[in-house]
N, C-alpha and C positions, 0 to 999 in steps of 0.2 A: 660648197659651204652652205650650211642650213640657214633658213630664215631666222630661226631662233638665235643662232650664234651671231649673225650679223646684227640683230637687234641688241644683243648684250654688248657687243663692241661699240655700237652707236651710243648706247646708254652710258657706258663707262666714259666715252669721249666727252659726252655732254656734262657728266658730273665733274670731270677734271677741269673743263673750261669754266664751269660754274664756280668751282672752288677757287681757281686762280683769279677769276674776276672779282669774287668776294674779297679775297685777300688783297688784291690790288686796290679795290675801292676803300677797304679799311685803312690800308697804308696811306692812300691819298687823302682820306678824311682826316687821319691823325696828323699828317703833315700839314694839312690845311689849317687845322685847329692850332697847331704849334706856331705856324707862320702868322696867323691872325693874332694870336696872343702876343707874340713878340712885337709885331707892328704896333699893336695897341699900347704896349708898355712904352715904346719909343715915343708915341704921340702924347703920352702922359708924362713926358719930361724925364724919363729914366734913361740915362745914356747907355749906349750899346755896351760900353766897357763894363758897366755895372750889371747889365742884364745877363751877360755871359757868365757872371759869378753867382747868380741867384736862380737861374732857370735851368731845369734839367728835364730832358726828354728821356724816354725809356732806352734810347740808343746811347745815352751818355754813360760811361763806365762808373760814374759816381751815383747813378740813379738808385741802384739796389742797395748799396751801402747806406745811403741817406735814408731810404725808406725803412730799412731794417734796424737802423741804429737805436730807435726809440720804441721798438715793438717789444713789450714785456710779456706777451702771451703767445706761447708756441703754437696755439691753434691758428694764428694768423701770420705765421712767419714762413716765408718762402714756400707757400703752398700753391700747387697748381690750381686749386679750387678757389683761392683768394684773389679777388680783383685787385688790380693795381691802378694808380692814378695815370691819367694821360700825360700830366705834367706835374713835377714837383717844383715849388717855389720856396726859396729860403731867404726872405727879406733881411736886409742888414740895417735899414733905417726905417723910421715910421712912415715916411712918404712912400716907400716901396709898397707897403701894405695898402695904402689908398689906391695906387695904380693896379695892384693885383685884384682888388675887389671890383673895380670898374671894368677891368679887362676880362675877368671871369664872366661877368654879366654879358659882355659882348660875345663871348664864345657860346653862351647859353648852356654852360656846363655847371654841375654842382660844385660848390666849394667846401672842402673839408679842412678843418683847422685843428692843428696839433700843437700843443704847448709842452708836452712832457712825455707822452707815450704810456703813462699808467692808465690805460683805457681798457677796462676789463672785456669789453665787447668789440673793440677795434673800430668803433664808428668814426674815429677821427682820421682813419687812414684806409678804410675799405668802403665799398659801396656797390650796390647792384646796378648802378647807372654810371656812365662816364663822368669822371670828376677830376678836378685839380686839387692837389694837396698843398696847403699853405703851412709850412713847418716853421715855428717861431723860435727855434733853438738859438739863432744868432742874436735875437733880441733878449738879452739877459743881464742888462746892466742893473746895478743895485746902488742906491745912494742913501746913506744913513745920516740922519740929523739927530745927534744925541742931545742937543740943547732942548728940543721940544719932543724928543722920543718918538720920532716918525721916520719913515723910510719910503722911498719910491722904489718899486721893484718891477722889472719888466716881466711880461708873461712867460717868456722862454726860460727864465731862471728856474733852478730847482730849489726845493726847500732847504737842502743841504747847503747850497751856495748862499742862500739868505741867512741861515743860522751862522755860518762861518763869518760872513761879513759883519753881522751884528756883534759877534764875539771879538772881532779885531778892533772894534770901536769901543766896546764897553763890556765889562765883566758882570754887570748887574742889570743888563737889559736882555730881554728875550722876545719871542713872539709865539702866540698860541696857535700852532698849526700842526700838521701831520707828523708822525714819527718816522716815516720812510723818507730818507733824504733825497732820493732820486725822483720824487713826485714833482711834476711841473706846477709852477705857481699859478699860471693862468687858469687851468682847469680846476685845480684844487680850490682856489678861492671862489671862483664863479659858481662852483657847485655846492658851496656851503662851507666845507672844510672844518675839520675838528682835530684835536690832538689831546695830549695828556694834561693840558691846562684848561680844558673845556669847563670844568666845574668852578674854577677860580675866575676866569676871564671871558668865558663864553666861547662861541664859535669863532672861527677865523673871520667870517664875514661881519661879526659883531665888532670887529676891530679895523674896519676899512673906512677910510676918510674921504677918498677921492679915487677917480679912475680916469684912464684915457682909453678911448675906443674909436675904431673906424666904423662908421655906419654904412648903410647900404648905398649911400650916395658918394662914398669915398671920403667923407669929411672926418677930420680928427676932432673928437669932442672930449672935453673934460666934464666934471660933474655939473658945473654951472651951465655949460652949453647943452649937455644932453638932457638936463632936467631931472627932477627927483623921481619921476616914474621909471624912467629907464635905469637910473642909478640904482633904484630899489630892485629892479628885475635882475640885474647882473650880480647882485649880492646873494646868490644862492639859487637863481633860476636857470643857471647854465648860460654862460656868455655866448656860446656858439649859435643860439637861437636869435640873437639880437644884433650881432656885429662881431668884430674882431677885437678882443681885449688886447690892448698894448701894454698897459701897466696899471698897477694899483698903488695908491698911497695908503700906508698902513700905520696903525698906532702900535708902537712897541710897548711892552709892559715891563715893570720892574720885577726882577727875580732876586731871591736872597743869595748871598755868596755861597751858602751851603744848602744843597737839596739832598734828599735821600731816596734811594732806589732799593727795591727788593724784588726777588723772583723766587717764589716758593712753590714747590710741586707737592701735590697730594694725590693719592690713588684711592680707588673705591675701597680697597682693603685697609686704607688708613683713614677711614671716616671722611673721605672727600665729599660725600653727599651732604653731610652735616655742614661742612664749610660752605658749599655752594648754596644751600638753603639760607644760611645766615647772611652770606654775601648779598643775596638779593634784597634782604631787608635793610641792610645798612649802607650799601655802596653809593646810593644816590642821596643819602641823608647825612652821611658823616661829614666831618670838617671839609670845607671847600678847597682847602690846600691839598687834599688827598684824592688821587685818581687811581683806582685799582681795576685794571683790565683782567679778565678771566678767560683763559683758553681751555676748552673742553675737547680732548682728542682721544680717539680710539687708538690703543696701542697693543702690541704683542709683548707679553712678559715671558722671557725665556725661562724654561724650567731648570731648576738646579739639579734635578735628578736625571741621571743619564738614561736616555731612551724615552723619557716621559714627554708628553705633548706640551707644547707651549700654550700659555693661557692668554685669553683676550681680556683686556681691562680698559678702564677709562682713567686718563690722567687729567687732573685739574691743575692748571698753572696760574698762579696769582702774580701779576706783574704790577708794581706800584711806582708811582712818582709822587713825591711829597715835597712841598715847598717849605722846607724846614729841616731841623736836625733829627737824628734818630731817636733821641730821648723823648721829644714831644710825640714823634710818630709811635713809639712803643706804648706810650701812655694812652694814646687814642685807640690803638688796636686792642690792647689788653682790656680796655673798658668796653668797647663797642663791637669788637669782632674776635672774641676769645676762641671761637671754633677754629680759627686759622692756626693757632699755636705758634705765632711768630716769636722768634728769639732775637736778641740784640745782634747776634752773629749773622743773622740773615740780612741785616741792614747795612747798606753801603752809602757813606756820605761822600759827596763829590760836588763839583761845580755844575752849573746848568749845562754848559757845553759838553761836559763829560757824560751827563745824563742823556743828552741827545745821541751820543755815540753808543751808549749802552742800549737805548731803545732802538737804535738802528742795527743792532746785532753785531756791532764791532767788538773786538776783544779789548781788555783793559789796558793794553799797551798802545792802542791806536791814537794817533795825533789828530787834532781837529781838521787839518788840511785834507784828511780822507773824505770829508764831506763835499769836497770839490769834484770828486769822481762821479761822473754822470752815467756810467755804464750800468750800474745796478747789479742785482743778483743774477746768477746763471739762469738762462731761459728755461721756464717750465711751461707745460700745458696747464691751463687752469680755468676754473669757473668760480664765480662769486655770486651770492645772493644776499638779501638782507630782510630783516624783520624788526618790529618794535614790540616790546613787552610792557604792558601796563599793570599787570597783576602778578604777584609772586607765583612762580610755578611750584606747586606743592611737591612734597617728597615723592609721592607715588608717580607723579608726572615726570619728575626728573629721572627716576629709576627706569621708567618705560622709555624715555628718550635715550638714556645711556645704553639700554639693551638694543634699541634700534640702531644706534651708531655702531655698536659692536658688530651687529649682523651685517651692516652695510660695508664696513671695513675701513674707509679712509677719510670720509668727510668729517671735518672738524667744525666747531663753533667758536666764535669770538664774542664775548659779552663785554660791551663798553658802557659803563654807568653814566647816567645823566644826572639831573638835579643841579643844584648850585646856581651860579650866575646865569648859565644859558637857559635854565628853566624859568627864570624870572622875567625874561624878555617876552613880550606878547607875540603870539603866533604870526600876526600880520606885519611885524616890523621888518621882516625879511621874507623872501619866498620860502625859506626853510621853515616848515611848520611844526616839527616834532620836538616840542619843548615841554611845557607843563604836563604832568600826568604820565610821562614816560619814565619807566624805571631804568631800562637799558635797551640798547640796540644790539641786534644779533647780526654778525656776519657769518654766512655759511661759506666754507672754504674747502676746496679740494684741488690738489696739484697732482700731476702724474708725469711720468717720463716715457711711458710706452708710446711707440709710434703707431699710427694707423687709425682708421675710422672706427674699428671695433672697440679699441681701448677708449677712444673718445666717447662713443655711445655709452659704454659701461659706466664711466665716471660721471657723465652728465645725467644719466638715469639715476645714479646713486644720490647725487646732491638734490635733484628734483624730488626724489622719493622722501628724503629727510625733510625738505621744505614742506611737502604736503602733510607729512606726519605731524609737523609742528603747528598746524592750523588751529587747534583748540587753545593754544597757549599764547597766541600773539594777537596783535590788534586786528580789528575787522571793520568793515564798512566805513572807509576802505581799509584793506590790509596795506599798511604803510610800507614805504621803501625809501632808501637813501639814494639820492641822485648820483653821488660819486661812486657808489657801488653799482654802476650801470648794469642793468639786467634786462635783456631783450625778451626774456620769457614772459614778462608782465605786460607786454603789448608793444606793438610797433605801428608805424605810420607809413602808408604808401603814398602820401601827399596827393591823394586823389580827392574826389568830391566828398568823401566821408572823413576827411582829415580831422575835422574838429571832434567828431564822435570817437575816432580812433585815438586822438590825442588825450581825450578825457579819460580813457581807460587807464593809461599809465600815468597821466598827469595828476590825477587825484591821489594816486598812491605816493607820488613823489612830493606833491605840493598841497594836498588836502584842499582847504578852503581858499588857498592863494592861487589856485589854477586859473580861475576866471579872470583875476586881475592880470596875471601874466599874459593871457590871451589878448586882453585889451591893449596892453603895452605893445605886444608883438604886432597887432593889427595897426597900431599907430606908427610905429617906427619902421616896420618892414612889411607893408600891406601886400606885396606881391610874393612874399615867402621865399626870398632869395636865400637867406640863411636857414638851412633846413638839414635835418638828418633823420635817422630812423626813429628817434624819440624827441624831436624838437617840439617847441611850443607852436601850435598851429595858429593861423589867423581865424578871425570870426567868419570870413568868407574867403574861400580859396581863390586867389587871383595870381597864381604863380606865373612868373616869366612873361608878364604883359608889359614889357618896358617900351 
């Protein structure tokens, strides 16, 4: 037997032993963390009978179903390249959350907090470091008080559940929040939150009265106990940087018995560009009762001639919610937005709860109890980005944007008008700064079904290309972004010695002049940076995990 061959055998034997030893150490380490965590929960007065119902290791058959239940982005679903938590915890009462925070600190792992799963970048359930995932879906009670038009809603409830519960108590009350019923309340509100009543009643956070939160010491605090600085920070600054949001007390708003909805499509060949130009000039100034969303999408128009090539075009879809009847709406549109060419037949009068169903893309036979379905739409691969527009994009600019979208193929734009009540509130009243001076917000949107990294690379390149192309038409210094349209392209934080500088890169985009105040609050309530993620608010001086 040659010396070379013996050497190869010895090397292979060494590598096998090394691999087995590594796997053994990893298994032992995971088991040790799990045991430490369970023992800690017991010492924090959580009975073993309850622990067995709320704590899941990767070996538990319920682990993957729970993890995957609220993943809305196929990029992070059941992927071999996507990290998974060491432990999943699903608290059933508020005191469980206190124990989970304290015991995660004892394990020295990162804590990820998920309240709904509409997390475009998955940062509530994936990480590059070992972590425990705290999933709030069991904490979703809703208590409506119609006498003072308020409600307490727990963080794990969905917007659909909230709207349904309001409707069962009153037909003339509503709440100004998002149009997608499967969005989780905790993340939506703490990130700012908006919906189709934004121009009448402001942002979701402009209608928050109180909150309950578990802080880094495991204490349960309400508004009075946490103080106004922390209460300010969680109304748009992202709750996961400061603690675990348990619930919000919200101010309900009065809605008329009849509201009006329309959805009108226009194509380039039907003077859609004229309508888009005029929309920019009126959408943020028109009556506050009216919200008109605009979708811009590249489409393929099938040729009517046999054998002829299909044509590429742009479709502009105007979707409106009006707090009033169709007669008053028609009068407004005819006077201020004639380029749309709206007709009375386009307008549908309905109740507020039925408008919620329409905006949620349900058909007109759907009953309100469909809002209780937490599963959501079929899973897509997706990417989202955001921008803010302060000046009307001129016709030639729109035409060049449309041609760019056609050449790229699939990325669409969603224009959401601002103005009205939300623009009257000073920038510093909440962490959300994008108020006066903003015409509309842009969401960049691309979905795909193709599997594989090549398809993902193609679509991500496409949306980033359009985002770059839009630079001359959007805000700058900083180029602003919306926190709830989470986008890791604009900067991330490795939680190292340069955390503050890294945080400022994305932080000023999300929060503008409010970033520094958020850092001060963070440094005060969580000085060791326990509550952290890839885009969390940093402390003034990094002192992580020095408990």
